[in-house]
C-alpha positions as CSV (number, residue, x, y, z in Angstrom):
1,M,-32.5,-57.4,-64.5
2,K,-31.6,-55.0,-67.6
3,P,-32.3,-51.1,-67.0
4,K,-34.1,-50.8,-69.6
5,T,-36.6,-53.5,-68.4
6,E,-36.6,-52.2,-65.4
7,A,-37.7,-48.4,-66.7
8,E,-40.5,-50.2,-69.1
9,I,-41.9,-52.3,-65.9
10,L,-41.9,-48.4,-63.8
11,A,-43.2,-47.0,-66.8
12,G,-46.6,-49.6,-67.3
13,R,-45.4,-51.0,-70.7
14,I,-44.8,-54.5,-72.1
15,V,-42.4,-54.6,-74.4
16,K,-40.9,-57.9,-76.4
17,G,-38.8,-60.3,-74.3
18,M,-40.1,-59.6,-70.8
19,T,-41.3,-62.5,-68.5
20,F,-44.8,-63.2,-67.1
21,N,-43.7,-61.7,-64.0
22,E,-42.2,-58.3,-65.3
23,Q,-45.3,-58.1,-67.7
24,A,-47.5,-58.7,-64.3
25,W,-45.1,-56.0,-62.4
26,A,-45.4,-53.6,-65.6
27,V,-49.6,-53.7,-65.6
28,C,-49.6,-53.6,-61.7
29,A,-47.6,-50.4,-62.1
30,R,-50.6,-48.6,-64.1
31,V,-52.6,-48.4,-61.1
32,P,-52.9,-45.1,-59.6
33,K,-52.9,-43.9,-55.9
34,G,-56.5,-44.2,-54.6
35,K,-57.3,-47.0,-56.9
36,V,-57.2,-50.7,-57.1
37,T,-57.5,-53.7,-59.6
38,T,-57.6,-57.8,-59.2
39,Y,-55.5,-60.5,-59.7
40,A,-58.3,-61.7,-62.6
41,A,-57.9,-58.2,-63.9
42,I,-54.0,-58.4,-64.6
43,A,-54.2,-62.0,-66.0
44,R,-57.2,-60.6,-68.7
45,E,-54.6,-57.9,-69.6
46,L,-52.2,-60.3,-70.3
47,G,-54.3,-62.4,-71.8
48,T,-54.6,-65.4,-69.4
49,Q,-56.6,-66.8,-66.8
50,A,-53.3,-67.4,-64.7
51,Y,-54.4,-65.2,-62.0
52,R,-52.9,-67.3,-59.1
53,A,-49.6,-66.5,-61.5
54,V,-50.3,-62.7,-61.1
55,G,-50.3,-63.3,-57.3
56,N,-47.2,-65.3,-57.4
57,A,-45.8,-62.2,-59.1
58,M,-46.9,-59.7,-56.9
59,N,-45.3,-61.7,-54.1
60,K,-42.3,-61.4,-55.7
61,N,-42.2,-57.6,-56.5
62,P,-38.8,-56.1,-56.4
63,Y,-40.2,-52.4,-57.6
64,A,-42.4,-52.2,-54.4
65,P,-43.5,-49.8,-53.5
66,R,-43.1,-48.0,-56.8
67,V,-45.1,-51.3,-58.3
68,P,-47.6,-50.8,-55.9
69,C,-48.7,-54.4,-55.3
70,H,-50.7,-53.7,-52.2
71,R,-53.5,-52.4,-54.8
72,V,-53.8,-55.9,-56.2
73,V,-56.9,-57.7,-54.3
74,G,-59.1,-60.3,-54.5
75,S,-62.0,-60.4,-57.7
76,D,-64.2,-60.2,-54.6
77,G,-62.7,-56.9,-53.0
78,S,-60.7,-59.5,-50.4
79,L,-57.7,-58.3,-49.2
80,T,-55.8,-61.3,-50.4
81,G,-52.3,-62.1,-49.9
82,F,-49.5,-59.3,-49.0
83,A,-45.8,-60.0,-47.9
84,A,-46.0,-57.1,-45.0
85,G,-49.4,-58.5,-43.9
86,V,-53.1,-58.1,-44.8
87,E,-53.4,-55.2,-42.1
88,K,-50.4,-53.0,-43.3
89,K,-52.2,-53.6,-47.1
90,K,-55.5,-52.6,-45.5
91,R,-53.9,-49.3,-44.1
92,L,-51.9,-49.0,-47.1
93,L,-55.0,-48.7,-49.3
94,K,-57.2,-46.9,-47.0
95,A,-54.3,-44.1,-46.2
96,E,-54.6,-43.8,-50.1
97,G,-58.4,-43.4,-50.0
98,V,-59.8,-46.6,-51.1
99,V,-63.7,-47.1,-50.0
100,F,-64.0,-49.9,-48.1
101,T,-67.6,-51.9,-47.1
102,N,-67.8,-54.6,-45.0
103,G,-64.5,-54.8,-45.0
104,K,-63.6,-55.1,-48.5
105,V,-62.9,-52.7,-51.2
106,D,-65.5,-51.6,-52.6
107,L,-64.9,-52.2,-56.4
108,R,-67.7,-49.8,-57.7
109,Q,-65.5,-46.8,-56.1
110,S,-62.3,-48.1,-56.6
111,A,-61.4,-49.7,-59.2
112,A,-58.5,-48.6,-61.9
113,E,-58.9,-49.0,-65.7
114,L,-56.1,-50.8,-66.9
């Protein structure tokens, strides 16, 4: 990967020539500490409905934790997938102040604007 592309990803910018995964990582990089987004929201931001492809991209994220893929959750607030395990994802999110209700992220209180 070209250093320029890496810098753009970490800055949350999408530039011409990026792969789908790079674009998904760039959008994910915009999610601030203490907030979350969903796989579907990232897909919508990229102009697609390919939320499963977003999940696949997050699973292959080489920039973690600088690109905080642990801040991406299911559309209902469920903690789906995480390379280091869902319990670690939950601990990371709780440590950042993300609000949980009935075992799921409370998206009304914790959703980020992309």
